TIRO-563471 format. One record per residue (C-alpha): x, y, z; residue number from 1. Coordinates in steps of 0.02 Angstrom, whole numbers, padded with zeros to 5 digits. Example, Ala and Ser with C-alpha at 12.3 -4.5 7.8 and 13.67 -1.06 7.14 Angstrom:
% TIRO-563471
xx yy zz nr
00615 -00225 00390 1
00684 -00053 00357 2
END
This chain:
% TIRO-563471
xx yy zz nr
05072 02185 07027 1
05223 02073 07118 2
05424 02081 07079 3
05517 01915 07095 4
05676 01931 07181 5
05813 01877 07044 6
05941 01771 07126 7
06126 01846 07152 8
06249 01839 07065 9
06416 01817 07079 10
06525 01936 07163 11
06332 02015 07249 12
06351 02100 07406 13
06237 02153 07512 14
06164 02174 07709 15
06001 02180 07834 16
05879 02104 07739 17
05942 01953 07652 18
05953 02012 07471 19
05923 02206 07467 20
06011 02324 07436 21
05903 02465 07431 22
05737 02489 07544 23
05616 02629 07533 24
05461 02598 07675 25
05327 02709 07659 26
05401 02859 07614 27
05377 03039 07599 28
05450 03209 07561 29
05350 03367 07544 30
05432 03539 07464 31
05295 03673 07571 32
05112 03601 07512 33
05189 03492 07367 34
05199 03294 07399 35
05361 03229 07280 36
05370 03081 07365 37
05224 02997 07464 38
05223 02859 07540 39
05355 02779 07402 40
05386 02606 07486 41
05524 02458 07350 42
05665 02354 07375 43
05813 02350 07242 44
05907 02178 07233 45
06093 02112 07161 46
06124 02119 06998 47
05969 02199 06942 48
05956 02322 06819 49
05804 02419 06858 50
05748 02589 06752 51
05623 02753 06847 52
05510 02809 06728 53
05397 02958 06771 54
05331 03108 06702 55
05410 03282 06750 56
05386 03309 06905 57
05339 03148 06963 58
05458 03118 07108 59
05616 03041 07025 60
05770 03148 07037 61
05696 03181 07225 62
05687 02974 07263 63
05865 02978 07205 64
05919 03119 07288 65
05837 03031 07469 66
05951 02860 07404 67
06066 02948 07416 68
06060 03066 07561 69
06072 03209 07481 70
05900 03247 07543 71
05821 03198 07724 72
05647 03133 07708 73
05511 03177 07812 74
05459 03013 07853 75
05465 02869 07825 76
05646 02750 07828 77
05782 02754 07667 78
05913 02590 07674 79
06082 02549 07573 80
06139 02378 07604 81
06067 02375 07797 82
06128 02555 07871 83
06102 02749 07804 84
06112 02813 07641 85
06247 02922 07704 86
06353 02768 07767 87
06350 02688 07638 88
06392 02798 07504 89
06548 02849 07619 90
06586 02677 07626 91
06613 02654 07438 92
06463 02561 07408 93
06364 02674 07292 94
06416 02768 07144 95
06317 02894 07073 96
06304 03006 06906 97
06183 03154 06907 98
06127 03281 06810 99
06142 03396 06963 100
06329 03472 06996 101
06432 03567 06863 102
06632 03460 06849 103
06822 03550 06886 104
06842 03646 06718 105
07029 03699 06738 106
07091 03527 06730 107
07126 03385 06617 108
06990 03225 06621 109
07159 03124 06678 110
07149 03223 06832 111
06969 03222 06866 112
06946 03060 06868 113
07113 03012 06958 114
07040 03100 07090 115
06873 02990 07092 116
06988 02855 07077 117
07092 02921 07242 118
06947 02973 07340 119
06848 02820 07339 120
06887 02667 07449 121
06859 02538 07334 122
06961 02627 07157 123
06991 02553 07022 124
07152 02605 06928 125
07142 02776 06829 126
07185 02690 06679 127
07045 02551 06687 128
06909 02685 06708 129
06953 02803 06568 130
06954 02670 06443 131
06788 02572 06529 132
06704 02777 06492 133
06794 02752 06322 134
06898 02914 06395 135
07073 02881 06360 136
07099 02976 06187 137
07044 03118 06273 138
07122 03099 06436 139
07201 03259 06400 140
07097 03374 06361 141
07033 03498 06476 142
06873 03453 06542 143
06786 03624 06512 144
06826 03563 06283 145
06686 03423 06310 146
06572 03374 06237 147
06409 03360 06322 148
06412 03173 06252 149
06589 03189 06324 150
06560 03261 06490 151
06418 03140 06535 152
06555 02993 06475 153
06695 03113 06643 154
06539 03082 06765 155
06483 02904 06703 156
06705 02881 06761 157
06648 02947 06923 158
06525 02858 06934 159
06648 02715 06903 160
06822 02747 06984 161
06784 02625 07121 162
06722 02441 07162 163
06539 02520 07232 164
06376 02384 07251 165
06240 02521 07189 166
06284 02619 07044 167
06156 02740 07030 168
06106 02873 06859 169
06016 02978 06828 170
05976 03057 06631 171
06148 02961 06595 172
06144 02942 06388 173
06082 03119 06378 174
06194 03198 06258 175
06306 03035 06196 176
06272 03009 06032 177
06212 02820 05974 178
06371 02734 05975 179
06397 02781 06139 180
06239 02742 06212 181
06245 02599 06155 182
06422 02549 06206 183
06365 02630 06403 184
06253 02520 06393 185
06351 02362 06394 186
06480 02422 06509 187
06309 02432 06642 188
06268 02243 06567 189
06431 02189 06633 190
06453 02292 06788 191
06282 02172 06819 192
06339 02039 06785 193
06454 02047 06908 194
06331 02074 07030 195
06312 02248 07025 196
06134 02342 07049 197
06106 02472 06912 198
05969 02588 06951 199
05970 02726 06817 200
05821 02876 06777 201
05772 02916 06591 202
05657 02973 06438 203
05729 02840 06326 204
05572 02745 06374 205
05643 02619 06221 206
05812 02607 06335 207
05702 02540 06495 208
05629 02440 06380 209
05788 02350 06292 210
05895 02364 06445 211
05807 02347 06623 212
05773 02210 06707 213
05647 02291 06790 214
05554 02434 06788 215
05471 02548 06905 216
05336 02710 06843 217
05300 02837 06983 218
05205 02985 06944 219
05164 03119 07088 220
05286 03022 07208 221
05173 02879 07209 222
05223 02696 07122 223
05102 02670 07011 224
05181 02493 06903 225
05328 02382 06961 226
05395 02220 06860 227
05453 02181 06687 228
05418 02294 06548 229
05306 02152 06486 230
05208 02153 06652 231
05212 02350 06637 232
05131 02369 06454 233
05014 02228 06505 234
04962 02338 06663 235
04890 02449 06566 236
04769 02352 06499 237
04758 02410 06334 238
04805 02346 06145 239
04832 02441 05980 240
04695 02442 05839 241
04760 02471 05675 242
04670 02473 05492 243
04650 02560 05325 244
04463 02648 05250 245
04461 02678 05069 246
04352 02829 05000 247
04352 03015 05096 248
04306 02970 05279 249
04170 03120 05370 250
04143 03207 05515 251
04007 03061 05561 252
04107 02935 05512 253
04262 03027 05621 254
04104 03002 05790 255
04078 02857 05738 256
04241 02762 05729 257
04278 02881 05906 258
04131 02821 05992 259
04179 02626 06000 260
04186 02558 06130 261
04336 02510 06232 262
04396 02657 06143 263
04524 02780 06237 264
04637 02869 06111 265
04594 02888 05912 266
04702 02987 05766 267
04655 02951 05607 268
04832 02984 05463 269
04748 02986 05282 270
04652 02841 05254 271
04745 02747 05404 272
04664 02734 05571 273
04752 02704 05758 274
04668 02647 05894 275
04701 02608 06098 276
04547 02532 06170 277
04517 02429 06346 278
04429 02313 06245 279
04497 02247 06073 280
04373 02115 06027 281
04201 02231 06064 282
04311 02377 05977 283
04362 02278 05800 284
04181 02184 05817 285
04081 02373 05825 286
04168 02410 05705 287
04132 02277 05578 288
03926 02346 05658 289
03945 02498 05561 290
03960 02415 05414 291
04137 02451 05364 292
04306 02331 05301 293
04457 02376 05360 294
04576 02353 05276 295
04734 02291 05354 296
04669 02242 05491 297
04803 02216 05651 298
04798 02231 05863 299
04933 02226 05944 300
04986 02253 06111 301
05049 02407 06162 302
05242 02453 06168 303
05320 02525 06349 304
05327 02728 06301 305
05105 02675 06245 306
05081 02570 06402 307
05180 02704 06522 308
05064 02877 06440 309
04889 02740 06460 310
04985 02704 06674 311
05038 02916 06690 312
04862 02991 06606 313
04743 02870 06727 314
04828 02907 06853 315
04807 03109 06817 316
END
C-alpha cells in the first residue's frame, strides 16, 4: 500500500533525503535464531503522528531500540535526519519515552525534570515542561511517591524537555486515567502541529484510530500494512455481518451458519449472530438461501482492532 507524503508543517526540520525524518532500509535484527526485525523498510516524514501496532513479540520494542541507537542492526541501514541515530540523539533532535528503565527516586519531580532540561542541547524552561505534562501541582513530590500514571507523565516531561524534532513514545498512556490520556494526546497533537514527528507504539487501538495520521502494523518483525486507519481497515478485506434470529438454535443450524461462504469468524450470543466475512454479499445471499429470515441485518466495515486481528492472524 502506498502512503502519501504529507506536506511539511511549520517548524519542521529535516536533513538527508528531502522530507525524511526516519529511514529504515532493509533492516534486520536477530536474537539467536529469532529475527526480531526482518528486512524492515519504512520512512517517516515531518509533522506525522504515526502509530506502531503489533502483537506481543512483533518486534515493536526492538524497532524503537534500533531507531534510538540503543541496539545496532545486524544488517540494513537506520538513518535519522540523514545521520546515525546516536548522532541525532546527541544533537537533541530526538525525545523518547520508553517502558524500560527506571526513574531516579530520591529527588523531587522538579529536580528530575530540571536535570532533563539541563542535559538537553535546546531546553525548554522547567516550568513550561512541568505545566505541559500536568506536573506543576506535584512538582515538589519525591519521585518514589508517585502513582504509575504520574510516573508516565514524568517520563513524558523528560521526553519533551527540549526542542526535539522527533518524539518516540512506547506505550505512553499505560497507567493513565481517561482524563490524563485525553490531555496527553491533546499535547501530542500540538507537538505535531508544530512540525514535529510523533511515533508511538500502543496496545490501545482506539488511540491509534483516533490520533494517528498513519498506522504501521508489524508482525514477526515484518511490515504488514502501512497507511491511514481507514486504509488499514480496507486492507483487511473483510466486513461484519450481524443479525438476530428468532427461536432457539440447534447444532445443525449453527453448523450451517458457520459454513456460510466467506465466513472467517463466527459468534453467537443468544439470538444475535455476528459473522466476519471476506465476501459479505455471498454470505447474506447464502443466509437467505437457507430459508432464514434474519432481523436487524447489518453489514459494516471492520473497526481498526478487528482489522488488526485479521491482518496479524493471516500473517501468523
